[in-house]
C-alpha positions as a Python dict, from the first residue, in 0.01 Angstrom:
ca = {
    (1, 'X'): (0, 0, 0),
    (2, 'X'): (361, -112, -102),
    (3, 'X'): (494, -133, 239),
    (4, 'X'): (178, -311, 400),
    (5, 'X'): (250, -566, 126),
    (6, 'X'): (612, -613, 234),
    (7, 'X'): (500, -641, 593),
    (8, 'X'): (244, -932, 459),
    (9, 'X'): (521, -1092, 254),
    (10, 'X'): (783, -1082, 531),
    (11, 'X'): (579, -1226, 816),
    (12, 'X'): (729, -1530, 659),
    (13, 'X'): (571, -1854, 554),
    (14, 'X'): (217, -1955, 524),
    (15, 'X'): (53, -2220, 370),
    (16, 'X'): (-299, -2056, 357),
    (17, 'X'): (-367, -1676, 347),
    (18, 'X'): (-734, -1718, 298),
    (19, 'X'): (-729, -1977, 630),
    (20, 'X'): (-461, -1816, 858),
    (21, 'X'): (-450, -1442, 743),
    (22, 'X'): (-763, -1391, 577),
    (23, 'X'): (-696, -1009, 621),
    (24, 'X'): (-357, -1009, 445),
    (25, 'X'): (-560, -1248, 197),
    (26, 'X'): (-788, -969, 112),
    (27, 'X'): (-554, -714, 97),
    (28, 'X'): (-320, -908, -138),
    (29, 'X'): (-620, -976, -374),
    (30, 'X'): (-706, -651, -422),
    (31, 'X'): (-316, -570, -464),
    (32, 'X'): (-315, -799, -753),
    (33, 'X'): (-616, -615, -948),
    (34, 'X'): (-325, -373, -1040),
    (35, 'X'): (-103, -691, -1216),
    (36, 'X'): (-57, -606, -1604),
    (37, 'X'): (-201, -975, -1667),
    (38, 'X'): (-521, -914, -1435),
    (39, 'X'): (-794, -1097, -1449),
    (40, 'X'): (-599, -1398, -1640),
    (41, 'X'): (-350, -1403, -1350),
    (42, 'X'): (-595, -1437, -1072),
    (43, 'X'): (-859, -1633, -1272),
    (44, 'X'): (-968, -1920, -1047),
    (45, 'X'): (-771, -1800, -737),
    (46, 'X'): (-918, -1952, -414),
    (47, 'X'): (-627, -1916, -208),
    (48, 'X'): (-267, -1761, -175),
    (49, 'X'): (44, -1919, 26),
    (50, 'X'): (365, -1745, 45),
    (51, 'X'): (656, -1963, 20),
    (52, 'X'): (1048, -1963, -5),
    (53, 'X'): (1146, -1790, -346),
    (54, 'X'): (1278, -2070, -584),
    (55, 'X'): (1581, -1892, -647),
    (56, 'X'): (1658, -1679, -324),
    (57, 'X'): (1584, -1877, -34),
    (58, 'X'): (1606, -1604, 203),
    (59, 'X'): (1344, -1431, 50),
    (60, 'X'): (973, -1507, 25),
    (61, 'X'): (733, -1523, -267),
    (62, 'X'): (340, -1542, -322),
    (63, 'X'): (197, -1838, -483),
    (64, 'X'): (-154, -1813, -652),
    (65, 'X'): (-368, -2133, -610),
    (66, 'X'): (-626, -2257, -804),
    (67, 'X'): (-959, -2408, -781),
    (68, 'X'): (-752, -2708, -954),
    (69, 'X'): (-493, -2708, -741),
    (70, 'X'): (-254, -2528, -990),
    (71, 'X'): (-25, -2334, -789),
    (72, 'X'): (133, -1990, -984),
    (73, 'X'): (350, -1730, -830),
    (74, 'X'): (317, -1382, -891),
    (75, 'X'): (491, -1087, -871),
    (76, 'X'): (369, -806, -655),
    (77, 'X'): (644, -550, -763),
    (78, 'X'): (439, -585, -1068),
    (79, 'X'): (116, -446, -909),
    (80, 'X'): (321, -178, -725),
    (81, 'X'): (500, -54, -1011),
    (82, 'X'): (477, -45, -1408),
    (83, 'X'): (721, -328, -1468),
    (84, 'X'): (932, -284, -1775),
    (85, 'X'): (803, -314, -2123),
    (86, 'X'): (1033, -617, -2192),
    (87, 'X'): (910, -760, -1844),
    (88, 'X'): (767, -1095, -2052),
    (89, 'X'): (1098, -1145, -2232),
    (90, 'X'): (1341, -1108, -1926),
    (91, 'X'): (1086, -1335, -1728),
    (92, 'X'): (1116, -1615, -2008),
    (93, 'X'): (1524, -1556, -1997),
    (94, 'X'): (1517, -1590, -1611),
    (95, 'X'): (1286, -1893, -1668),
    (96, 'X'): (1527, -2024, -1916),
    (97, 'X'): (1803, -2062, -1693),
    (98, 'X'): (1609, -2125, -1392),
    (99, 'X'): (1767, -2496, -1371),
    (100, 'X'): (2091, -2384, -1426),
    (101, 'X'): (2097, -2150, -1133),
    (102, 'X'): (1966, -2412, -919),
    (103, 'X'): (2243, -2641, -987),
    (104, 'X'): (2539, -2388, -932),
    (105, 'X'): (2372, -2289, -593),
    (106, 'X'): (2365, -2670, -537),
    (107, 'X'): (2761, -2696, -661),
    (108, 'X'): (2823, -2437, -423),
    (109, 'X'): (2681, -2585, -125),
    (110, 'X'): (2845, -2897, -174),
    (111, 'X'): (3190, -2700, -182),
    (112, 'X'): (3110, -2515, 131),
    (113, 'X'): (3039, -2837, 286),
    (114, 'X'): (3315, -2997, 129),
    (115, 'X'): (3593, -2738, 235),
    (116, 'X'): (3403, -2725, 630),
    (117, 'X'): (3487, -3084, 634),
    (118, 'X'): (3846, -3058, 483),
    (119, 'X'): (3923, -2771, 749),
    (120, 'X'): (3775, -2960, 1039),
}
């Protein structure tokens, strides 16, 4: 299952697995039943999309789409291996610094653009 879920994810961006790749949708929903926060995490889910990861734009992530239109990311890794006992704490810490990470990434991109223009 681990290899096939990575293949699904690495097929790339997808606005709607339920519509565009129904077999992938079914397989991921089965996998998500192994999530430590199941069934809470998957309540009222009607679709799944694949987007660029919010912290690493070269990576992809699964997002759950609910009936009310809300979207929440879900970790497939938690479904294939037991998360650490402190995973909620680590997630909270990661979410706390997410704005700083995004600002830093933006600053780096601006510096690269500046250096590129300077050296031209």
